[in-house]
N, C-alpha and C positions, 0 to 999 in steps of 0.2 A: 278150407273144408273140401274134401274130395267130391267132385261133381257127381260121381255115381251114387253118393249118399243123399243127394238132394231129393226132396220129397217127390217132385214130379218125375225125376229120373228113375227112382225106385219103383214107383207105380207103373211106369212104362216097362221096366224090366220084369216086374211080376206079371203084368198082363201078357207079355210076349213069351213067358216061360223061361227067360234068361236067368231068373233068380227066384228063390222061394224064401218066405220069411224065416224059416228055421236056419237056413244058411247065413242069412244076413244077421240074425240075432247072435249066432255063434261068433261072427266077426266083431259085432258090437262088444260082446263080453271080452274077447281077446284084446281089443283096443283099450278098453277101460282098465283091464288088469295090467296092461303094459304102460298105461299113461299116468299122469299126476293124480294121486289118490285124493288130494285136497279138494278136487272138484266136487266130490260126492260127500254129502252129509249122511245119506242113507240110501241103500240100494236094495231092490228085490234080488233074491238069490238067483244064481244062474238057472237053477231048476224051476223057479217060479217064472222067470222070463221065458224059458223054452216051453213050459206048459201053456203059458198064455199064447205063444206063437202057434202051438198046436191047436188050441181052442179057436183062434181066429181062422186058421186054415180049415178046420172042420166046419165052421159057420159058412165059409165060402162054398163048400161042396153042396150046400142046399140049393144053390142057384144053378140055372141052366148052363152058365158059362162063367169063367173067371172074370171076364169083362163085366158081365152083369153084376157079379158079386162086388167088384170094385166100385161100380156106380152106386151100389147100396151102402157100401162101406168105403167112403172116399179116402180114408187114411189106412187102408188095409195093410197090415204088417209093417207100419212105419214106426221106428223106435223114437221115443221122445223122453225128455226129462222135464221136471218142474222145479222151480225155486222152492226153497224150504220154508216159505211162509204160505204155501198153498197146500191145503189138506189133501192127503191121499190115504184112503183106507188101507190099513196094514203097515204103514210107515209112520213114525212119529213126526210131528211138526215142531220145530224148535225156533223158527224165525232168527236163526243165527245165535241163539242163546240156549245152550243145552239144558240149563236149569228151568227154562220156560216150557220145556218139552211136554207135549200131551199127545195122546193117541186118538185121532179123530174117528168117530163112528162111521162116517161116510166121506167120500171124496168130494172136493169142491165141484160145483156145477160144471165148470169148464172141463175138468178131468173126466167127469162122467160122460160128457158129450164126445170127448176125444176117444175114449175107450169104446163107446158105442159105435164110433165110426171105424173101428178096427185098429186104432193106434195101440202101441205096446209100450207101457210105462217101464222105464228102466230104474228110475230113482229120483232122489231129491238132492238139490245142489247147494253148494257154498253160497253165502250171501253176506253182505255187510249187516251187522247186527240190527235187528228191527227195521231193516231197509232204510237205515239212516246213514247214507254215504254214497258217493259216486266213484269210489276208488277200488273196492275189492280188498282193502286192507283191514277193515274194521270187523274182524272176526276173532273169536277165541282160538280158532284152529290155525290162525296165521293168514298171511296174504296169498291171494291167487296171483300167479305169474302170467304175464302177457304171453299169448300164443306165439308171438314172433320174436320176443326178446325177454328172457326170464328176469332181467334186471328192472323191467318196467311193469307198471300196474296193468291189471286186466280191465280195470273199470268196474263199477258196481252201481247199485248194490246187487244186481243180478249177475254176479261174477261167474259163478259156476255154470249157470245156464248158458251164458255166452261161450265159455270155453268148451263146453261139451259139444257144441255145434262147430265151433272153429276148428277143433281137433278131430272132427269126423267121428266122434263117439256116438252121436245121435243125429237124426235128420232135422229135428226141430226141437225147440224147448220153449217153455213158458217162463217169463219173468214177471215182475211187477214194475210199474213206472209211475212215480209221483212227481219226481223232479228231474228225471232223465235216466233212471236206472235201466230202462229198456233200450236206450239209444247210445249212451256213452260206452258201455262195454261192447256193443256192436261195432262202433267206430274203431275202437282200439284193437279189435280182433278180426277185422276185415270180413264181416258178415252183415246181414240185413237185420234191422231191429224195428219192428212196427209197434208204435204206441197208438192203439185205436182211439176213436172218439170216446170220451167219458160216457160210461153207461152202455156202450155198444156190446161189451162183453161183461158178463156177470162177475162180480167179485164175491159172491157168496161162497164161504169156505176159505177166504183169504184173510190172514192176520192183517189188520189195517195199519197203515202208517198215518195217512190223512184220509179218513174214509170218504169224505166228500170229493176227493181228487183222485184217489187210487184207480189205476187201470191195470188189468192183466195184459202183458205185452208178449210179443212173439219174436223169437229169434229163428232165422232160417238162412240157408245158404244162398237163396235167391228170392226174388219177388214172387215168382210163381208158387214156391213152397209156402211163403207167408200167406198168400191169398188162399191157398187150399185149406190152411189151418183156420184162417179168419172165417172163411165161409162155413166152417164146421161149428165154431164156437160163438159166432155173433148171433145170438138168439135172445130175445127178451125173456127175462127171468122174473116172474111175478113175485117170487119170494125174496128178491133183492130190492131193497128200498131205493137203491141208486141205479137200478137198471132202467134204460130208456129205449123206447122205440124210435130209432133214428133212421130217417129216410136217406138213402144214399144218392148223392147227386150223380148225374150222368158222367161216367169216367171219360167219355170221349175217345175217339180213335185217331183224330188228326195228328200227324207228326209235328205240326206247328203248334207250339205251346208258348205261353207267356208266363215267365217266371220272374218274380220279384227278387232282387238281390239288394243287400244293404249298401248304402253309400259307404265308400271305402273308409271314410273317417270314423264310422260308427264301430268298426271292428278293431279289436285289440288282440292280435294273434301272436304267438311265439314265432320266431323267425322261420323255422322249418315249415310250420303250418301256413305262414303267409305265402310262401312260394307254392305250396300245394293248393291253396285257395285260388291263387291267380291262375294256376294251370286249369283248375276246374271251371272257372268262369270262361277262360279262353276256349275250353272244350265246348261249353254250351253255345258260345257264339259261333263256333266253327260248324255246328250241325244245325244252324239256322233256328235255334231257340231264341225267342225274343226275350232279352233280359231288360228289366225295368228297375231302375234304382228307386228304393223306397226308404222311408224314415222308420227305423225300427226302435226309436226312442221309447214309444209306449210299451213295446214288448220288454225291453230291458228294465224299465221301471217296474213293470208287473213282476218280473223275475225277482227283483229285490224284496218284494212283499212276502215271498214264500216262507222265509224263516223269520217273519215278524208276525205279531198280532194273532189273528184267528188261527193260522195254520200251524204255528208252533204250539199253540194251545191245543190244537186238535191232535197233535202227536202225543201230548201229555194225556189227553183223554183216552187214547188207544192203549197205552202200556205204562203210563206214568205211575200209577199206583203200584203196579207190580215192581217197578224199578225202586220205588221208595221202600218197599218191604224187603227187597232182595238186592240192595245196592252193590254188594260185593260180587254179585254174579254178572254184572254188566260192565262193559268197557268204560273207562273214564270219559272218553270223548262222547260216546253215545249217551251216557248218563247226563252229562252237562247240557247237551243240546236238548234232550227231551224234557228234563226237569226244569229247564228255562221256561217252559210253557205254563207252569203253575203261577208265574208272576204276572201274566198278561192281564191288563185291566179290561173290563168289559167295554168301556168307552173306546179304548184303542182298537178293539176288535171291529167295532162298527165303523170307525174312521177308515180303517184299512179296507173294509168291505165296500164302503162308499167309493173310495178311490179306485178300487179294482173295477167297479162297474163303469166308471168314467174311462178308464183305460181300455176296457173291453169294447166300448163304443168306438173309441179311436182306432182300435185294431181292426174292427170290421171294415173301416174305410180303407185301410192299407191293402186289403185283399180284393177290393173292387176291380174288376177287369183282369184279374190274374187267375191262371190255372192253379198256381201254388207259389209259395216262396221257397227259396233255398238259402240255407245258412251253413257255415261250418258247424259240425256237431259239437265240437269243443274248441277252446282257444289253443290247446296244446296237450301234450302227454308228458307224464313225469315218471321218474324212477320210483321204485318202492321206497328206497332210502330217503328220497326227498320228501315224499308224502308222510312218512313216519316222523320226519324231523319237523314238519309244518303241516299237521293233519287238517287243520280247520281252513286256513287261507287257501291252500291249493285245492281242497275239495270244493270250496265255494267257487273258485275260478272255473272249475270244470262245468258248473251248472249255468254259466253265463248265458248260453244260447239254448238251454233246455228247461230251466225252471219255470218259465212263463206259460208253458204250453197248456197244462191242465187248468191253470187259473183262468186262462182266456178261452177255454173250451175249443181247443184246436186239436187236430190229429197230426201225427208226424211219422215219417219213415226214414230211418238212418240207412244210408247206402254207402258201400265202399267207393272211394274216389281217388285211389292212388296210394303212393308211399313216399315217405321222406327219403332223403339221401342215405339215411341210416337203416332203411328197410322197415320202418315202423308204419303201420297203416294210418291212413287219413280218411276221414269220412265226412260226408255232407248229409244234411237232413232236409227232406222235402216237407213242407208245412202247409196246411190248409185248414179252413174252418171245419167244425164237426160235421160229419156226414160225407166227407170227401175222401174217406179211406180208400175206396176202390179207385178213385181218380189217382191218388198218389201211387198205388201199386201199378196202375197202367202206365203212368209216366216213367216209373222206375224200369219197367219192362222195355219201354222205348229207348231209354238211355243205356241199358245194360251193355249191348253188344259194342256200341261205339265207345262207351266209357271204358270197357275192358281193354279195347284195342289201344286207346289213347294213354292208359295208365299202366299197361302191362309192365311188369318188372321182375327181374330175377335178382337174387342175391346169393352171396357166396356161402358154401357149406364145405367144410373140410372133412374128408373121410380118410380113414387109416387102415381099414380092414377089408372085409368081403364086399364093400360097396365100391371099391376101386375098379377101374376099367379092366374088363376081361375076367372079373372074378364073380363068384356065385351070386351075389346080391346086387350086382351093378344094374340089373334090369329094373330094380326098384327106383333108380334114378332116371334111367333112359325112358322108362314107361311114363314118367312124369315130365318128359321133354327137357330134362336137365342136360346141360352141355359141359364138357370138360373144359375148365378154364386154364389150369396149369398143373404140372407135376412139380412138387417142391418138397420142403421138409420143415419140420418144426424148429423153433429155437432149441438150443442144446440145454433144455430145462425140463425134460420129460423122461419118465420111465415107462416101459411098455411091457404088457403082460398078455398071456393067453389065458382066457377065463373059460372054465367049463360051463356048459349049458345043456339044455335038453336036446341031445342029438347033434349039437353044433359047438364049435369053439369060437369065442368072441374076443375081439381085441379090447384091451383095457389100457387107455392112455391116461396117465396121471402126472400132473405138474409137481415138481419137487418144491418144497418150501423155500421161501426167500432165504438167502444166506447159505443154501445148500446146492447151488448150481453145479458144483463139481460132481454131484451125484447123478446129474441128469445127462441126457444125450439128445442128439438130433434124430428124429424119426421120419422116414419117408412117408409122405402123404400126398393126396390129390385135393385140389379145390375145384368144386363143381358149381356152376350157376344153376340154381334151382328156382323155377318159376314161383313167384310169391304166392300165387293162388293154390299151389300144391304143397306148400310148406306144412300146413296144419295136419293134413292126413299122413304126410311122411313122418312127422314127429310122433303122431299117435301110434305108429307101429314099432317104435323103438322100445325094446324090452329092457327092463331093469337087469343089471345095475348100470347099463349104459345110459348116457344122458347127453344133452347138448349144452355146451358152455363156450366161453371165449378161449381161443387157442392162439398162442403167439407163434408166428412163422419165422423162418430163418432170416428174413429181411427186416424183422422188427414190426411188421404189420400184424394186426389181430383179425381173426375171422371167427365165425361161429363154427363149431365142429364137434365131433364125437369125443367125449371124455367118459370116465366111469367113476362111480362112487368109490371113495378111498377104501372103505371097509372091504370091498370086493377083492382087492388085491392082497389082503392080509390073511386070506384063507389058505389052508394047506394045499388046496387043489390049483391055486393060481400059479402059473409058471412064468417067471420073469424072462423076457426075451429082448430086453433093452439092447444087449450087446449085438444083436442081429440087425437092429436099426430099420427093420422093414417087415411088414406082414407077409409080403411075397416070399421073402427069403425063408421065413418061418414055415410057410405052407409048402415050400419045396423040399423041406428036410425029410 
């Protein structure tokens, strides 16, 4: 996510006069129109968004100064999105099932509070159907792609909400979190995901998954942004039966913190994540955080209860009858999971509830003397193809370190913690008892600068047109601190085109089909090292029909780089320039 779109940064820019909401919202609209459309299930029109921005600005003029207006409207002009199981007046709610769609008469309580604080709703986002999944693939509209590698899952079920933030399309978004849906996609897309204490944020106006466990979650680019949003929406709602008045513990200001980490034998991580986790622990030790090994056995046992007994029956209570009456409208995997709840015996429910209380008491002792606990957010990350081939087992594995949290009445904050050698994000989660939300945010703020320095990473991006050195759009790389790694060429398996655009000509690189390599050529390109934390906002600005995919270089290695959609080169206005072998040569003609 681009730092200038962080909630706190935008507010500073507004207060100083460096930016105004209407200009920011125009940029939001541009990024969305040029980005992956699958992120959005429904959006307010551009005219509605701009009208709302004008209304917010008019409201601010009633105050003596803009600074005083921002104090009264703490999210003044901030663009946001909500998951499509959260009601917003004027847009349908589908919960990821179009045939479930209804038009709410009023917005959810949390949305009302955000808009009253000056935030500007853009629209509603892609999700795993009925919030049943952690992958972002269980949707009739298809899977969401990871912000860093389109072959990998985005995570779910709050998939679109996470991507909208990661790609710099909005400053924050709301998801929901029953089993990890507000933390897993945050980890996979290098952003922050706050799962508040149960009942701290009202769920009135939210389609339930497990009503007794559900939380509205927050995605943001940094902990400061998440705190500003939480401070706005954390208010007791007397009309929500599950809303609670929760006293927040002292967040503390001492840099010396005591964090529990699991004994190494308790973790089962994929190899790349094993290395990332070791690096994260070494980082904590290097900044004089006291790490204390703890037994997480009770947490893992509680996690296994979530899809048993009372809580799978609770999912059936939420939408099971709808699914029975409209089974053809629901994905097979979603239907099987939720309808499994109708077979649960009453006695089994109570047995599970009794065991949960025993585990809850044991978990309380784990946190004694600790500021928080830290765990990997997930054991690994998988390709879309792998999840589609094995949708249940891999989804279950993703919830290993998240499923227990709401059952045990804990709060959690997923934070970025580095990258694998393949450039995929890795995340850790800070965990504490209910009422410690502000403490987790304070710890994350303390960790941020050092953690960013210790895990900073760039990875390769191939460019073949105006982004090359000395050309018109090269500043879009250099402004993001990208560095030229090498000048090279593609394998001799590509065709090259000049594509018409609005006032510009764009390069179109297309790989020839297998078996037709004689029809391809080698094209001059450059490989740049782009900082990982600037990847998302760079991708958000790429206009269709251009896209990012895997490109083979002349030495046989593969990198991510600019390609274009095949149909774009089939139009009469597309001019083939393969024989020139270079965008520079074409531009010099």
